[in-house]
C-alpha positions in Angstrom: -0.1 0.1 0.2 1.4 3.3 -0.8 2.0 5.8 2.2 -0.2 8.6 1.5 -3.5 5.8 1.0 -1.7 4.4 4.0 -2.2 8.3 6.0 -5.5 8.9 4.6 -7.2 5.9 6.2 -5.2 6.5 9.6 -7.1 9.8 9.2 -10.5 8.3 8.5 -10.1 6.6 11.5 -9.4 9.3 13.1 -12.5 11.3 12.3 -15.0 9.1 13.0 -17.9 10.7 14.5 -20.6 8.3 14.6 -21.8 4.8 13.1 -22.4 5.7 9.9 -18.9 7.2 8.5 -17.4 3.8 11.5 -19.2 1.7 9.6 -18.0 3.2 6.3 -14.3 3.7 7.1 -14.3 -0.4 8.5 -15.3 -1.6 5.1 -12.4 0.7 3.6 -9.9 -0.9 6.0 -11.6 -4.3 4.8 -11.5 -4.1 1.2 -8.2 -2.3 0.9 -5.2 -4.7 0.0 -2.6 -4.0 2.5 0.8 -4.8 4.3 -0.9 -7.5 7.5 1.1 -5.3 9.8 -0.4 -2.2 8.0 -3.9 -4.0 8.4 -3.5 -4.9 11.8 -2.3 -1.4 12.8 -5.5 0.4 11.5 -7.8 -2.7 12.7 -6.6 -1.2 16.5 -6.9 2.2 15.7 -10.9 1.2 14.6 -11.4 -0.9 17.6 -9.8 2.2 19.6 -12.0 4.5 18.4 -15.7 2.3 18.5 -14.6 2.0 22.0 -13.9 6.0 22.7 -17.5 6.3 20.7 -19.2 4.1 22.3 -17.6 5.5 26.0 -18.3 9.3 25.0 -22.3 8.2 24.5 -22.5 6.2 27.9 -21.2 9.5 29.1 -23.2 11.7 27.0 -26.5 10.1 28.2 -25.1 9.5 31.6 -25.2 13.1 32.2 -29.0 13.2 31.0 -30.3 11.1 33.7 -29.9 11.5 36.5 -28.6 8.4 39.0 -30.1 7.7 42.2 -27.0 9.2 43.5 -27.3 12.2 42.4 -30.4 12.6 43.4 -29.6 11.2 46.9 -27.3 14.2 48.0 -29.1 17.1 47.2 -31.7 15.3 49.9 -28.4 14.9 52.7 -29.6 17.2 55.9 -26.7 19.7 56.6 -25.7 20.4 60.3 
């Protein structure tokens, strides 16, 4: 694989901001002919980005939905 194409894929992985782009980039990586080491690096970066998106969505939902701990903290008697 030429270096420009490799770094284009690396950049594409870092720019993923949702499931749609994730699927598009994953398909590009899967169908591109490359050295096994390049594939491992790109697949590892893709997994890391997927995990980051999952964590980001979990944190966003947690921030919007109050938990029992947050509510009970406001009811603590102060003396």
